[in-house]
Structure formats: C-alpha cells, structure tokens
TORPA-4810 file (N, C-alpha, C, O; in nm, 3 decimals):
<nodes>
NODE_1_3.363_-0.753_3.481_3.316_-0.695_3.359_3.175_-0.641_3.381_3.090_-0.710_3.437_M
NODE_2_3.150_-0.520_3.340_3.023_-0.454_3.358_2.929_-0.492_3.244_2.963_-0.478_3.127_L
NODE_3_2.809_-0.541_3.280_2.712_-0.577_3.175_2.603_-0.471_3.170_2.524_-0.457_3.264_R
NODE_4_2.601_-0.399_3.062_2.501_-0.294_3.045_2.377_-0.352_2.981_2.385_-0.424_2.882_D
NODE_5_2.260_-0.319_3.038_2.136_-0.375_2.985_2.076_-0.287_2.875_1.965_-0.315_2.829_R
NODE_6_2.146_-0.182_2.831_2.099_-0.098_2.724_1.972_-0.023_2.761_1.961_0.032_2.871_G
NODE_7_1.878_-0.021_2.672_1.751_0.053_2.695_1.656_-0.021_2.785_1.556_0.036_2.829_T
NODE_8_1.683_-0.148_2.815_1.594_-0.223_2.901_1.587_-0.162_3.039_1.482_-0.164_3.102_I
NODE_9_1.696_-0.109_3.088_1.698_-0.049_3.221_1.609_0.074_3.230_1.564_0.109_3.339_K
NODE_10_1.581_0.140_3.119_1.496_0.260_3.121_1.351_0.228_3.095_1.264_0.311_3.124_W
NODE_11_1.321_0.113_3.043_1.182_0.079_3.008_1.093_0.071_3.130_0.973_0.099_3.120_S
NODE_12_1.147_0.033_3.245_1.064_0.022_3.366_1.025_0.159_3.417_0.926_0.173_3.489_A
NODE_13_1.100_0.261_3.379_1.072_0.394_3.427_0.971_0.469_3.341_0.925_0.577_3.379_M
NODE_14_0.937_0.412_3.226_0.844_0.478_3.135_0.701_0.430_3.160_0.677_0.311_3.180_M
NODE_15_0.609_0.522_3.157_0.469_0.487_3.173_0.415_0.431_3.041_0.465_0.466_2.934_M
NODE_16_0.317_0.347_3.049_0.261_0.286_2.924_0.212_0.392_2.824_0.220_0.370_2.703_P
NODE_17_0.163_0.505_2.873_0.120_0.612_2.784_0.236_0.669_2.706_0.223_0.702_2.589_E
NODE_18_0.350_0.680_2.773_0.470_0.732_2.705_0.518_0.636_2.599_0.555_0.677_2.489_H
NODE_19_0.519_0.508_2.633_0.561_0.408_2.534_0.470_0.411_2.413_0.518_0.405_2.300_V
NODE_20_0.338_0.421_2.434_0.243_0.423_2.325_0.262_0.550_2.239_0.255_0.542_2.116_Q
NODE_21_0.286_0.665_2.302_0.304_0.786_2.225_0.432_0.782_2.144_0.436_0.832_2.032_S
NODE_22_0.539_0.722_2.198_0.663_0.709_2.123_0.642_0.619_2.004_0.694_0.648_1.896_I
NODE_23_0.569_0.511_2.018_0.539_0.422_1.904_0.458_0.495_1.797_0.483_0.476_1.678_K
NODE_24_0.362_0.577_1.839_0.282_0.652_1.743_0.366_0.753_1.670_0.348_0.773_1.550_E
NODE_25_0.459_0.819_1.738_0.548_0.914_1.674_0.638_0.845_1.572_0.663_0.899_1.465_I
NODE_26_0.687_0.726_1.604_0.769_0.650_1.509_0.691_0.612_1.385_0.742_0.623_1.274_L
NODE_27_0.567_0.567_1.404_0.481_0.530_1.289_0.454_0.653_1.203_0.461_0.645_1.080_V
NODE_28_0.422_0.766_1.264_0.393_0.887_1.188_0.515_0.937_1.112_0.502_0.989_1.002_E
NODE_29_0.634_0.921_1.171_0.754_0.968_1.103_0.790_0.884_0.981_0.863_0.931_0.894_S
NODE_30_0.740_0.762_0.974_0.773_0.674_0.861_0.672_0.688_0.747_0.690_0.626_0.641_Q
NODE_31_0.567_0.766_0.765_0.467_0.783_0.659_0.524_0.870_0.548_0.607_0.958_0.572_K
NODE_32_0.477_0.842_0.425_0.519_0.920_0.309_0.400_0.992_0.251_0.285_0.960_0.285_I
NODE_33_0.425_1.089_0.163_0.319_1.161_0.097_0.278_1.085_-0.029_0.354_1.006_-0.084_K
NODE_34_0.156_1.111_-0.072_0.104_1.048_-0.193_0.185_1.095_-0.315_0.197_1.215_-0.339_M
NODE_35_0.241_0.998_-0.391_0.315_1.037_-0.511_0.223_1.098_-0.616_0.108_1.057_-0.631_P
NODE_36_0.275_1.196_-0.690_0.199_1.259_-0.797_0.240_1.193_-0.927_0.358_1.190_-0.962_I
NODE_37_0.142_1.139_-1.000_0.169_1.067_-1.123_0.165_1.159_-1.243_0.085_1.252_-1.247_L
NODE_38_0.251_1.134_-1.341_0.252_1.210_-1.466_0.147_1.150_-1.560_0.104_1.036_-1.542_E
NODE_39_0.108_1.227_-1.660_0.009_1.184_-1.755_0.052_1.057_-1.829_-0.029_0.967_-1.850_E
NODE_40_0.179_1.050_-1.867_0.227_0.931_-1.939_0.215_0.806_-1.854_0.177_0.700_-1.904_D
NODE_41_0.245_0.817_-1.726_0.238_0.702_-1.636_0.091_0.658_-1.619_0.063_0.538_-1.612_K
NODE_42_0.000_0.753_-1.612_-0.143_0.721_-1.597_-0.194_0.648_-1.721_-0.267_0.549_-1.711_I
NODE_43_-0.155_0.698_-1.838_-0.197_0.632_-1.963_-0.139_0.490_-1.975_-0.207_0.398_-2.020_R
NODE_44_-0.014_0.475_-1.934_0.051_0.343_-1.936_-0.023_0.245_-1.845_-0.044_0.129_-1.881_E
NODE_45_-0.063_0.293_-1.728_-0.138_0.207_-1.634_-0.276_0.173_-1.689_-0.322_0.060_-1.673_M
NODE_46_-0.341_0.268_-1.755_-0.473_0.241_-1.816_-0.461_0.130_-1.921_-0.541_0.036_-1.922_E
NODE_47_-0.362_0.141_-2.007_-0.344_0.039_-2.112_-0.315_-0.099_-2.050_-0.368_-0.201_-2.095_L
NODE_48_-0.233_-0.101_-1.948_-0.201_-0.228_-1.883_-0.325_-0.287_-1.816_-0.344_-0.408_-1.816_L
NODE_49_-0.410_-0.201_-1.757_-0.533_-0.249_-1.696_-0.625_-0.312_-1.801_-0.681_-0.420_-1.779_L
NODE_50_-0.641_-0.244_-1.915_-0.727_-0.297_-2.019_-0.674_-0.430_-2.075_-0.751_-0.523_-2.100_L
NODE_51_-0.543_-0.438_-2.094_-0.482_-0.563_-2.140_-0.506_-0.672_-2.033_-0.536_-0.786_-2.067_E
NODE_52_-0.492_-0.637_-1.909_-0.510_-0.734_-1.800_-0.652_-0.792_-1.799_-0.671_-0.912_-1.776_G
NODE_53_-0.750_-0.708_-1.824_-0.890_-0.754_-1.827_-0.910_-0.841_-1.951_-0.971_-0.948_-1.943_I
NODE_54_-0.861_-0.795_-2.065_-0.886_-0.866_-2.191_-0.818_-1.004_-2.195_-0.879_-1.101_-2.239_E
NODE_55_-0.695_-1.012_-2.149_-0.617_-1.136_-2.156_-0.611_-1.212_-2.021_-0.543_-1.313_-2.011_Y
NODE_56_-0.682_-1.163_-1.920_-0.686_-1.227_-1.788_-0.545_-1.242_-1.730_-0.506_-1.351_-1.686_N
NODE_57_-0.469_-1.132_-1.730_-0.331_-1.133_-1.684_-0.322_-1.111_-1.533_-0.404_-1.042_-1.473_L
NODE_58_-0.221_-1.170_-1.474_-0.188_-1.145_-1.334_-0.104_-1.019_-1.329_0.004_-1.014_-1.387_L
NODE_59_-0.152_-0.915_-1.259_-0.086_-0.789_-1.249_-0.042_-0.762_-1.104_-0.099_-0.817_-1.010_L
NODE_60_0.058_-0.677_-1.088_0.106_-0.636_-0.957_0.072_-0.489_-0.939_0.117_-0.405_-1.016_H
NODE_61_-0.006_-0.459_-0.838_-0.052_-0.324_-0.811_0.021_-0.268_-0.691_0.042_-0.337_-0.592_F
NODE_62_0.060_-0.141_-0.701_0.114_-0.069_-0.586_0.010_0.034_-0.549_-0.030_0.117_-0.631_E
NODE_63_-0.035_0.029_-0.423_-0.147_0.110_-0.379_-0.105_0.194_-0.260_-0.047_0.142_-0.164_I
NODE_64_-0.134_0.324_-0.266_-0.105_0.414_-0.155_-0.218_0.407_-0.055_-0.333_0.432_-0.089_F
NODE_65_-0.186_0.372_0.069_-0.286_0.364_0.176_-0.223_0.407_0.308_-0.124_0.349_0.352_H
NODE_66_-0.281_0.508_0.370_-0.245_0.547_0.506_-0.096_0.578_0.519_-0.033_0.535_0.616_D
NODE_67_-0.039_0.652_0.424_0.100_0.693_0.434_0.203_0.590_0.393_0.322_0.610_0.417_G
NODE_68_0.160_0.480_0.332_0.252_0.377_0.290_0.206_0.319_0.155_0.090_0.334_0.117_A
NODE_69_0.296_0.254_0.086_0.261_0.190_-0.041_0.253_0.040_-0.018_0.350_-0.023_0.023_I
NODE_70_0.137_-0.015_-0.045_0.114_-0.159_-0.028_0.113_-0.227_-0.164_0.077_-0.165_-0.264_R
NODE_71_0.153_-0.352_-0.168_0.156_-0.428_-0.292_0.044_-0.532_-0.291_0.012_-0.591_-0.188_C
NODE_72_-0.015_-0.553_-0.409_-0.123_-0.649_-0.424_-0.108_-0.713_-0.560_-0.092_-0.643_-0.660_L
NODE_73_-0.112_-0.843_-0.565_-0.105_-0.917_-0.692_-0.241_-0.981_-0.718_-0.301_-1.041_-0.629_S
NODE_74_-0.288_-0.968_-0.839_-0.416_-1.027_-0.873_-0.459_-0.995_-1.014_-0.387_-0.932_-1.092_G
NODE_75_-0.579_-1.040_-1.046_-0.637_-1.017_-1.180_-0.749_-0.916_-1.166_-0.830_-0.923_-1.073_K
NODE_76_-0.752_-0.824_-1.259_-0.858_-0.721_-1.262_-0.986_-0.786_-1.315_-0.990_-0.835_-1.428_T
NODE_77_-1.090_-0.785_-1.235_-1.216_-0.844_-1.278_-1.308_-0.742_-1.343_-1.380_-0.775_-1.437_T
NODE_78_-1.307_-0.618_-1.293_-1.393_-0.515_-1.354_-1.344_-0.378_-1.313_-1.269_-0.362_-1.218_S
NODE_79_-1.392_-0.279_-1.391_-1.365_-0.140_-1.364_-1.498_-0.071_-1.341_-1.586_-0.073_-1.428_I
NODE_80_-1.513_-0.011_-1.225_-1.639_0.060_-1.190_-1.613_0.210_-1.211_-1.557_0.278_-1.125_D
NODE_81_-1.655_0.261_-1.328_-1.631_0.402_-1.361_-1.718_0.494_-1.275_-1.679_0.607_-1.247_H
NODE_82_-1.833_0.448_-1.234_-1.921_0.531_-1.155_-1.862_0.563_-1.019_-1.863_0.678_-0.975_L
NODE_83_-1.811_0.462_-0.951_-1.751_0.480_-0.819_-1.600_0.503_-0.827_-1.535_0.525_-0.724_N
NODE_84_-1.544_0.498_-0.947_-1.401_0.514_-0.968_-1.318_0.415_-0.891_-1.226_0.451_-0.817_R
NODE_85_-1.351_0.287_-0.910_-1.283_0.176_-0.840_-1.249_0.063_-0.935_-1.311_0.044_-1.039_E
NODE_86_-1.147_-0.012_-0.895_-1.112_-0.136_-0.963_-1.154_-0.250_-0.875_-1.147_-0.240_-0.752_L
NODE_87_-1.197_-0.360_-0.934_-1.223_-0.481_-0.858_-1.111_-0.580_-0.895_-1.093_-0.616_-1.011_R
NODE_88_-1.037_-0.622_-0.794_-0.921_-0.709_-0.817_-0.940_-0.838_-0.738_-0.969_-0.835_-0.619_I
NODE_89_-0.923_-0.949_-0.807_-0.927_-1.081_-0.744_-0.786_-1.123_-0.718_-0.711_-1.148_-0.813_L
NODE_90_-0.745_-1.131_-0.590_-0.607_-1.163_-0.560_-0.581_-1.312_-0.569_-0.671_-1.389_-0.603_D
NODE_91_-0.459_-1.352_-0.539_-0.419_-1.493_-0.553_-0.486_-1.584_-0.453_-0.486_-1.706_-0.471_T
NODE_92_-0.546_-1.527_-0.345_-0.619_-1.607_-0.245_-0.769_-1.604_-0.268_-0.846_-1.641_-0.179_N
NODE_93_-0.810_-1.560_-0.387_-0.954_-1.551_-0.428_-1.033_-1.454_-0.340_-1.152_-1.476_-0.317_N
NODE_94_-0.969_-1.349_-0.293_-1.041_-1.241_-0.223_-1.054_-1.123_-0.319_-0.960_-1.091_-0.391_H
NODE_95_-1.170_-1.059_-0.320_-1.194_-0.945_-0.407_-1.167_-0.816_-0.328_-1.211_-0.798_-0.215_T
NODE_96_-1.092_-0.728_-0.393_-1.056_-0.597_-0.335_-1.111_-0.486_-0.424_-1.103_-0.495_-0.546_H
NODE_97_-1.165_-0.385_-0.363_-1.207_-0.265_-0.437_-1.105_-0.156_-0.411_-1.089_-0.109_-0.298_S
NODE_98_-1.038_-0.116_-0.517_-0.931_-0.020_-0.507_-0.971_0.108_-0.576_-1.003_0.106_-0.695_I
NODE_99_-0.971_0.220_-0.505_-1.004_0.350_-0.570_-0.897_0.390_-0.670_-0.778_0.366_-0.646_P
NODE_100_-0.937_0.450_-0.783_-0.841_0.493_-0.884_-0.733_0.584_-0.826_-0.615_0.562_-0.854_F
NODE_101_-0.768_0.686_-0.747_-0.664_0.779_-0.702_-0.556_0.717_-0.615_-0.449_0.775_-0.600_P
NODE_102_-0.582_0.600_-0.556_-0.482_0.538_-0.467_-0.380_0.453_-0.544_-0.281_0.408_-0.486_S
NODE_103_-0.402_0.432_-0.674_-0.307_0.353_-0.753_-0.181_0.432_-0.780_-0.186_0.546_-0.826_L
NODE_104_-0.069_0.369_-0.751_0.061_0.433_-0.774_0.134_0.373_-0.895_0.197_0.444_-0.973_V
NODE_105_0.123_0.240_-0.908_0.193_0.173_-1.016_0.125_0.039_-1.045_0.068_-0.024_-0.956_N
NODE_106_0.132_-0.002_-1.170_0.083_-0.134_-1.213_0.190_-0.196_-1.298_0.245_-0.132_-1.388_I
NODE_107_0.221_-0.323_-1.270_0.323_-0.394_-1.346_0.271_-0.528_-1.388_0.188_-0.589_-1.320_Q
NODE_108_0.321_-0.574_-1.501_0.291_-0.708_-1.553_0.400_-0.803_-1.498_0.508_-0.758_-1.460_N
NODE_109_0.370_-0.932_-1.495_0.473_-1.028_-1.451_0.598_-1.001_-1.522_0.698_-1.069_-1.499_D
</nodes>
C-alpha cells in the first residue's frame, strides 16, 4: 500500500521566504472591507451607548480593525468627543480606547 505524505513532501523544497509570502497572501485574502453603516444603525448604537453609561450595562462591541471584525465585551466608562473615542472597561478590568469610526455594532446582553 502506497502512503502519500500529502503536502509534507513539498514543504522541504520551499524556501522560508516562500512559506512566509504564502502565509501573508492567505492573511491578506481573508481581510474584509470596512462595513458602511446606515443612519438608523448609528442612532441605535448611540442610544445604546448612552443607556450603557447611564445604567452601567455590559455591552458587546464589534470593532473593525485591520481587515477583520473583533469582539469586545465591557462597560462604557466615558465618551471622548474631542478625540472621537470610547473608553471601555472590559471584563478583565483593562481599559480600551476605541475610535468611533471603527465601531460596527453594539449589542446589549
């Protein structure tokens, strides 16, 4: 019975630079574009932010960063209108500064 080693047999023939470039191409191909939000969605997120600050609610934020959407759960501690950022205290007591334009979605528990 013939045992084929699959792609393992070809990996020895590839230079490290080639492997690195293939990995970079794969990462680049998985990136997405920044979603464009409608006015209604922006207003809904604003109201939820204000409620979160007033009632100290745990919110779930979806943030666009470097071609991907990241999730963050925490409480909004303040809104910095001058720098256009949110200050969020996550569940591990770390503070994050999130720019307004990078917010994609906000949800309540």
